[in-house]
C-alpha positions as CSV (number, residue, x, y, z in Angstrom):
1,X,-19.3,-16.9,-29.2
2,X,-16.0,-18.0,-30.5
3,X,-16.3,-21.6,-29.3
4,X,-18.5,-22.7,-32.2
5,X,-16.6,-20.7,-34.8
6,X,-15.4,-22.9,-37.7
7,X,-13.9,-20.4,-40.1
8,X,-15.8,-21.7,-43.2
9,X,-15.5,-18.4,-45.1
10,X,-11.8,-18.4,-44.6
11,X,-11.5,-22.0,-45.6
12,X,-13.6,-21.4,-48.7
13,X,-11.4,-18.4,-49.7
14,X,-8.3,-20.5,-49.3
15,X,-9.6,-23.3,-51.4
16,X,-10.6,-20.8,-54.1
17,X,-7.1,-19.3,-54.1
18,X,-5.6,-22.8,-54.4
19,X,-7.9,-23.7,-57.3
20,X,-7.1,-20.3,-59.0
21,X,-3.3,-21.1,-58.7
22,X,-4.0,-24.5,-60.3
23,X,-5.6,-22.7,-63.3
24,X,-9.3,-23.7,-62.6
25,X,-12.0,-21.5,-64.1
26,X,-12.8,-18.7,-61.6
27,X,-16.5,-18.3,-62.7
28,X,-17.1,-22.1,-62.5
29,X,-15.5,-22.2,-59.1
30,X,-17.6,-19.3,-57.9
31,X,-20.8,-21.0,-59.0
32,X,-19.7,-24.2,-57.2
33,X,-18.9,-22.3,-54.0
34,X,-22.3,-20.4,-54.1
35,X,-24.1,-23.7,-54.7
36,X,-22.4,-25.3,-51.8
37,X,-23.1,-22.2,-49.6
38,X,-26.8,-22.3,-50.5
39,X,-27.0,-26.0,-49.7
40,X,-25.4,-25.4,-46.3
41,X,-27.8,-22.5,-45.5
42,X,-30.8,-24.6,-46.5
43,X,-29.6,-27.4,-44.4
44,X,-28.6,-25.5,-41.3
45,X,-31.0,-22.5,-41.3
46,X,-32.6,-21.9,-37.9
47,X,-35.7,-19.7,-37.9
48,X,-35.3,-19.1,-34.2
49,X,-31.7,-17.9,-34.6
50,X,-32.6,-15.8,-37.7
51,X,-35.4,-14.1,-35.9
52,X,-33.2,-13.4,-32.9
53,X,-30.5,-11.8,-35.0
54,X,-33.1,-9.8,-37.0
55,X,-34.9,-8.5,-33.9
56,X,-31.6,-7.5,-32.3
57,X,-30.5,-5.6,-35.4
58,X,-33.4,-3.1,-35.0
59,X,-33.2,-2.3,-38.8
60,X,-32.8,-4.2,-42.0
61,X,-29.4,-5.9,-42.0
62,X,-27.1,-4.8,-44.8
63,X,-26.6,-8.5,-45.8
64,X,-30.3,-9.0,-46.2
65,X,-30.6,-5.9,-48.5
66,X,-27.8,-7.3,-50.6
67,X,-29.5,-10.8,-50.7
68,X,-32.8,-9.2,-51.8
69,X,-31.1,-7.2,-54.5
70,X,-29.6,-10.3,-56.2
71,X,-32.0,-12.7,-58.1
72,X,-29.8,-15.7,-57.2
73,X,-30.0,-15.0,-53.5
74,X,-33.7,-14.0,-53.7
75,X,-34.3,-17.6,-54.9
76,X,-32.7,-18.8,-51.6
77,X,-35.1,-16.4,-49.7
78,X,-38.0,-17.9,-51.5
79,X,-37.0,-21.4,-50.6
80,X,-36.3,-20.6,-47.0
81,X,-39.6,-18.8,-46.8
82,X,-41.4,-21.9,-48.1
83,X,-39.6,-24.1,-45.6
84,X,-40.1,-21.7,-42.7
85,X,-43.3,-19.8,-43.3
86,X,-43.6,-18.6,-39.7
87,X,-40.1,-17.1,-39.6
88,X,-40.3,-13.3,-39.0
89,X,-37.1,-12.7,-41.0
90,X,-38.5,-14.5,-44.0
91,X,-41.9,-12.9,-43.7
92,X,-40.2,-9.5,-43.6
93,X,-37.9,-10.3,-46.6
94,X,-40.8,-11.5,-48.7
95,X,-42.8,-8.4,-47.9
96,X,-39.9,-6.2,-48.8
97,X,-39.3,-8.1,-52.1
98,X,-43.0,-7.7,-52.9
99,X,-43.0,-4.0,-52.0
100,X,-40.0,-3.4,-54.3
101,X,-41.7,-5.3,-57.1
102,X,-38.9,-7.9,-57.3
103,X,-41.1,-11.0,-57.0
104,X,-41.4,-11.1,-60.8
105,X,-38.0,-12.8,-60.7
106,X,-39.3,-15.7,-58.6
107,X,-40.0,-18.0,-61.6
108,X,-36.3,-17.6,-62.6
109,X,-34.8,-17.1,-66.0
110,X,-36.4,-20.2,-67.5
111,X,-39.9,-18.6,-67.2
112,X,-38.7,-15.3,-68.6
113,X,-37.4,-17.1,-71.7
114,X,-40.7,-18.9,-72.3
């Protein structure tokens, strides 16, 4: 398990700390890190691995509940669901989002403003 570990989260935290020490805008930096994280997830997402983790959990993982609760991360779930429509994890997440009535956010803030 540890052979493939890269420590990305720790490296990202360290870079954020360095930027904060240099006086960079914390909110802007957070947006940039989240954007990068989303891009990496979209690039590297494996439906087979995701389904395996989901099935082994036996219940809804805490991290998935947190993702479904945040509009920004729900958008990522929508994208992954479109990219991987047969993924059990994404099917489950979309069903949960629909059941909770959260799919109204799918269009994003631009549609709400219209």
